C-alpha positions as a printed Julia matrix, in Angstrom:
98×3 Matrix{Float64}:
   0.0    0.0    0.0
   3.08   2.28  -0.07
   2.28   5.62  -1.67
  -1.48   5.27  -1.23
  -3.41   8.2    0.2
  -6.74   8.82   1.86
  -8.61  12.16   1.84
 -11.24  13.08   4.43
 -13.34  16.24   4.73
 -13.21  18.16   8.0
 -15.66  20.65   9.49
 -16.14  21.26  13.21
 -19.59  22.44  14.23
 -19.8   25.64  16.28
 -21.67  23.67  18.96
 -18.72  21.31  19.62
 -18.3   21.0   23.42
 -14.56  21.83  23.34
 -15.04  25.27  21.81
 -16.4   27.37  24.7
 -13.2   26.92  26.7
 -10.85  27.39  23.73
 -11.08  30.47  23.76
 -14.13  32.22  25.25
 -15.51  34.81  22.84
 -13.04  33.85  20.1
 -13.19  30.06  19.67
 -10.63  28.09  17.67
 -10.67  24.35  17.18
  -8.28  22.78  19.73
  -5.41  20.71  18.38
  -6.66  17.67  20.27
  -9.94  17.86  18.32
  -8.01  17.99  15.04
  -5.96  14.97  16.14
  -9.14  13.1   17.01
 -10.41  13.72  13.48
  -7.08  12.52  12.06
  -7.29   9.4   14.27
 -10.85   8.76  13.05
  -9.67   9.04   9.43
  -6.85   6.56  10.16
  -9.36   4.11  11.64
 -11.67   4.52   8.64
  -8.84   4.05   6.12
  -6.72   1.33   7.7
  -8.87   0.0   10.53
  -6.19   1.04  13.02
  -6.25   3.01  16.26
  -3.82   5.85  16.72
  -0.86   4.54  18.73
   1.76   7.33  18.45
   1.93  10.66  16.73
   4.18  13.61  16.09
   2.25  16.74  15.14
   3.01  20.35  14.34
   0.21  22.93  14.39
   0.82  25.81  12.0
  -2.41  27.81  11.76
  -5.78  27.84  13.52
  -9.03  26.32  12.32
 -12.19  28.19  13.22
 -15.55  26.52  13.83
 -17.63  26.01  10.68
 -14.63  26.35   8.34
 -14.2   23.69   5.69
 -10.87  21.87   5.79
  -9.51  18.5    4.75
  -7.31  15.76   6.09
  -4.98  13.83   3.84
  -3.28  10.66   5.01
  -0.29   9.41   3.01
   1.01   5.86   3.44
   4.69   5.56   4.34
   4.83   1.88   5.22
   4.56   1.43   8.99
   3.79   5.13   9.42
   1.29   7.53   7.91
   1.99  11.17   7.13
  -0.95  13.51   7.7
  -1.73  17.02   6.56
  -4.72  19.15   7.58
  -5.46  21.95   5.11
  -7.92  24.79   4.74
  -7.76  25.71   1.09
  -4.07  26.21   0.32
  -3.1   26.77   3.97
  -1.52  23.93   5.93
  -3.0   23.95   9.44
  -1.25  20.89  10.87
   1.03  18.09   9.73
   2.89  15.17  11.18
   3.39  11.43  11.37
   1.17   8.72  12.83
   1.7    5.14  13.89
  -1.31   2.91  14.12
  -2.04  -0.13  16.23
  -4.45  -2.92  15.27
């Protein structure tokens, strides 16, 4: 499966329970919520749970903004990128567990 990729749409509803505390009056989607979406995409694509990750957050995602996740197979690991249009919001590497 080396070189294969998996795209997944991403949109976090303004009513998400993590938003009021991050940050009151000016909510942004917390990194942990983005990682949860990436982990869900990994499970959908490969049937694996997220075991380890290395992530870098580069720009914020606001509630109700359309974004996308792309997973790229690299053998035992998976590279991920979260984008909003042409802007990279987060990227990193994942390791899955059965």
